N, C-alpha and C positions, 0 to 999 in steps of 0.2 A: 430428537428434539430440535426445534428450530432455534437458530441463533438470532435473537432479536436485538439489534444494536440500538440501544437508546442512549441519549446524551446524558452521561453522568457528570457530576460536578467536576471530576478530574478531567474528563475527556473533552471539555470544550470551555474555553474562556476567551472573551473578546474585549478589546478596547474599541474605540471608534475606528472604522475601516480607514478613515483618512489618516490615522496614525499607525496603529499596529494591531496585530491579532496574535493569538497563540494557537497553534495547531498541534494536536496530540496524535502522532502517527504511530499506530500500533499494528505492525504487519502480521499477517498470518504466516505460518511456516510453509506455505505453498508457493510455487511448485517445489516439492521436496526432492532434492537430489544430492548426491555425494559430490562435493567439490574438493578434490585432493590437490596437494601441492603439485604443480606441473600440469594439472588438467586444464583443458581449454574451457573457458566459461563463455558459452554462447547462448543467446535466447533460443528456446524458452527454458533453458535449464538452470538459470540463475535463481536461486531461492531468494525470497524477500529478506530472510534473516537466517544466519547460521550461528548456533551457540552450543556450548557444552563445557565440560570440566575435566581436569586431569589431576592426578596425585603423583608425588615424586617418590613414594616409598613402596606401597603395596603393589606387587606385581600385577594382579588382575585388573587394577584400575589405573595403570600408567598409560594405557591407551585412552584416546578421547572417548568420553562418556556422553552420549547424546540422549539425555534423559529429560524428565519433566522438571528438573531443578538445575540451578547453577549453584556452585559451592565455592567458598573461599575459607581459608583458615588452616587449622591443623592442631595436632597434639604431639609435637616433636617432628612431625612430617609437615608437608605443605599441600594444600588444595588451592588451585587457581582455576579461573574460568576464562574462556575465550568467547567473544561476541562480535559478530559482524553483521551490520545492516547491509547485506551484500548488494542489493539492488537499489541504488540511489537514483536511478533514472526516473524522471517525473517529479522529483522533490525539488523544493525551492533552490535556486542556484546560489543565492547568497542570503544569509539570515543575520538578524541582529544578535540573536542568542540561540544556542542549541544545547540541549541537555539529554542525557540518557536517564530514564527512570526505570528502576527495578523494584519489584514488590517482594519484600522480605517475608520469610516464613518463621515459625517457631524454631528455636535452637535446641530444644530438648535438654535444657539445663546447662548448656555450654555458655562460655563467656562471649560477649560480642567482640568482633574484630573491626577495626577501622578499615575502610575501603581505600585502595589506591587503584587508579585507572591509568593505564599507559596505552599509548598509540602503538599498534603493531606496525613494524616497518619491513616485514618480509611476509611472503605468502605462507599460509598454513591451511590445513584441511582437516577433514574429519578422520584421517588416518594418523594424525600426529601422535607420537609416543614420547613420554617423559622418562627416558631411561630404558633399561632392559626389563621387559615385562615378565621375564622368567625369574628374576632375582629381586629381593627386597633391598632397596637402598643402593642399587648399582648406579654408576655414573651415567650421565645423560647422553654421552656420545660413545660410539657412533650408531646407536640403535634407532632405526626407523626415522620417519620424517620428524625433524626436531620442532620444538616450540619456536614461535616467531621471534625475531630480534625486536627490540623495543626502542622507541623514541621517547619523547617527552611524556610527562604524566603529571597527575595531581593526586594528592591525598585529600580525603573528604572527612571532616569531623563535624559532629560526633559520629560514632558508629551507628549503623542503622538500628531502629527499633524493630520489634517483631510485628508482623501483620501490618506493615506500613510501607508507603512508597518512599524511596530515596532517590533524589534527583542529583545528578552530577554534571557539571558544566563542561562541555566539549566543543565550544564554539570554534576555536582555531582548528581543531581536527576536522569538524564537519565542513567548514568553508574551504579548508585546504583540499579535502577529498573532492568537493564539487568543482573547484576552479583548477584542479589538476596539479596543485602544488605537491600533494602527496598521493600515492596510490592508496586506494581504499583496501587496506588489509585488516581493518577492524580494530578491536580493543582487547587488551588483557586486563582482567579484573583480579586484583592481587590483595592478600592480607597485608596491611601496612604496619601493624604494630605487634607482631609476635604470633607465635603458634602454640601457646600454652593453654590447650583446650579452649581455643577461641575459634568460633565458626560463625559465618553468615550463610544462610540459604535463601535463594531467590527463585521465583517462578521463572521457568524458561519458556521459549517460544513453542516447545512441544507439549506444554501443559494443556489439559482439557479446560482449565480455567482460563478461557480466552481473555477475560477482563483483567487478568493479572500479568499477562505477557509483557516483555520489555517494550518500552515506549520511547520514541524519539520526539522530544518536545522542540518545536521550532517557533521562534518569535520573528515576525516579519510584517511588512505592510502588504496586504492583499491587493491584487490588481483588479479583481472582479468578484462581486458577491452574488451568488446564484442560489435558487431553490431547485430542488429536484424536479424533473419534467413530468411528474406524475402526481395524482391527487394527494392532498394532505389527509391526515387522520388514517393513514395506512403506512405499513412498512412493506418495501418492495424488494424482491429477490434479485441479486446480481448474479449473472451467469458467466460474464466475460469481463475481465479487468482491463484497465488501460495496458497497452502492450500486447494484448491478445491471450493472456494466460487464463487458466482456471484451475481449480483444485483437483480436477480429474486428470490433469496432465495434458489436456487438449490445448492446442495453439491455433489461433485464428489470425492469419496474416492480414485480414481486413481491419484489424485493430492495431496495426503497427506501421513502421516506416519502410516496409518492403516495396519491391518494384511490382507494379501492376502487370500481370501477364498479358493483358489486352492492349494497353497503351504504351508500356515500357517506361512509364513515369513513376516517380515515387508516390506512394499512396498517402503519406503524411497523415496517417490516421492514429498515431500512437495514443493521443488523448481522447479515446472513445470507450464507452462502456455499454454493455448489453444489460438491459433490465427486462426480466421476465414478466409475464402477466400474473405470475403467482404472487400473492400478497397476503398480509395479515391486517385485517381492518380493526380499528378501535371499536369498542362497544357502541352500537348504534350507527356506525358508518356504513356507507353503501357497500354492498357485497359484489365484488367483481370476479367473474370466472373467465376461463379461456375463451369463451364464446361471447363475452360481453364487449360492448363498444367502450373500451377503456380510454378515457380522455388523455390525450397528450397535450401538455400545457407549457407555456413559455417559461423558461427559467429566469428570464429578466426581460425588461422592456427593450423594444427595438423595432426595426422595419422588416416585415416579412418579404422574403424573396422566394419565388417558385422557380427553381432552375429549369433550364430547357430539357435536361435529361431526367426530369421527374415523371414517372409513369410506370405502370406495372410491368412493362416489357424491358425496362432498363435495370441495370444491376442494383441500384439503390431503391428500386420500386418507387412508390409515391413518397416524396420527401419534401421537407421544408427547411429553409435556412433563415435564421433571424440575424439580422445585422444590428449589432448593439451600439454602433456609433451613428446609426440612422442615415448614413450618407449613401446607401445603396451600392457601395463598392465593397465587394467581398474580399478584396485584396488589402483592405486597411482595417485596423482595429480588430475587435473580437467579434466572432460569429459562432453560432451554435447550430448543429445539424440534427434533424429528427428523421430517421430513415426507416423504410419498410412499412409506412403507414397503410392502413386498410383502404382508405379512400383518398382521393385528392383533397388537399386542404380546403376547408370552407372559407379560409381567409385569403382574399386576393393579393397577388403580388403587389408590393408597394404600400400596403396598409400597415400602419403602426399598431403594435400590440403592447399591452402592459404585462408585467410579471403575473403569471397565473391565468392569463387568457388561454382558452382552448384553441389549438391550431391543427388538431387532427385526432385520429383514433389509432390505437395500437393495432398493428397488423403483421403480415408476413409476405408482402409483395416484393417482387424483384426477380429478374431473369438474367442469365448471362447470354453471350452471343449465340449460344447453341440452344437457347430456350430452356435451359436447366434452372431450377429455382436457386436463388442466391440466399434465401432464408428458409430455414427448415422448421420453423415454429413461430407462433405469435410472440413477438418481443419488440422492444424499442432499441435500435442502435442509436445511441446518443453520442455526439462528438462536439468538442470545443476546438476552435481554431483562432489563430492570431496572425494577421497579415496574410491570410489565405492558406496557412499551414497549421497542421496539428502535430507536427513532428516533435519528438522528444527533446530536440535541441532548442526549442522556443522557450526562453526563460520566463516570458510573461505568463504563459499558461501554468507553469509550475506553482504560481502563487494565486491561482483561482481557488476560491472556496465555494463549496456547494452544501448548503444546509449545515455549515460548520465543519465540514470535512474537506481535506485536500482531495483532489480527484484521484490521487494515488491511494487514498484510504478506502476507496470502494473496491474491496477485495472479496474473493470467494472463499468459502470453507465448505467442506463436504462431510456428510455423515452417510455411511452405507453407500458410497459412490454416488451421492446425489447432493446437489447444492443445497445449502441450508442457512445462508447468511443474508439477512434482511436489513434494510436501511429505511429509517423513518423519513418521510417527506414532510417538510414544513411549508409546502406550497399551498395554494388555494384548495379549499375543500369542494368536492363535487359529489 
């Protein structure tokens, strides 16, 4: 079944862009990997999110439980959950407010538990054990990797309702993780007011109910408002996320800040996304196939620049850059890049375009120095740069919004080892 991401009431709310917006970042659990205490976390093995739960009494569940639920509470014993938005690269550097939202499930007749949220201050992993797993009620040390140590925290009242979202304010934690004040070791979710048959159950990142997975709500002032570079009235498949990851476990260094093997210079391409020709049209909309001339359209107004290395025998193939401050200097302000186009752009270099104007056709052009293709199928490699760079260290790009989503939100999900997550374009209809 295709994942058709539509904008729900919860998933998008805006003030005026001159003031502030709210982004709802709901990461997929990919790329999935085991990150244990002491392990080296290097791209592309950092998952977007790691979460699970443990219990302090029953032996079989003292080890970390990576299931489709998070649990807190207890009945004489204690259940707690651990949650880490492990990969914060590409998210806004500083926000006005940050919240974690969890979706609660029915308690099965148990009493509700008030939630406490604490900042973890030491590394933990999916091999954590809360005591001796062979004995009920055994003390917590020295068995296995321990629970993380804790810093400050907050209690949230009232207790969560059933089948409802609960938002918990974590602004100091988030901003501290992003500015380096604190290492990002995530959060512990704990029952705050007893364990007398009191339980809360939440949907975890591993649930097939992708609309109920944990959300990071971020309030900030966006730097640029874009529409997707593909026709409206369609949902378009994403096959490569910013940073080069996808749900199949593949990694494409052309979407990251790695060093170019041909020039020796940083690629500075972290903020780039691959959109496939595969799409889901609304009723009555134009039907596009892999052999169609699918329009590539401007995400915002600007001046068209055709670089000197645009052409089918260059690595980027036919491509276009739009300079959104209109000064013709690609080293200043925001620019967007549209790569591997089927034909040279029909828009001459130096001409201004408006949001939604067609600047090309989706294709698969491009060759390396040995004549090998740099594109293996019809798609659009789309990128955003600021000051000439698309590196993950550029804070201005982290606050770019595209059709109501952060660039980081354009993530992949797989079914039967095939991509199946589609995003709706709000751009001009063709």
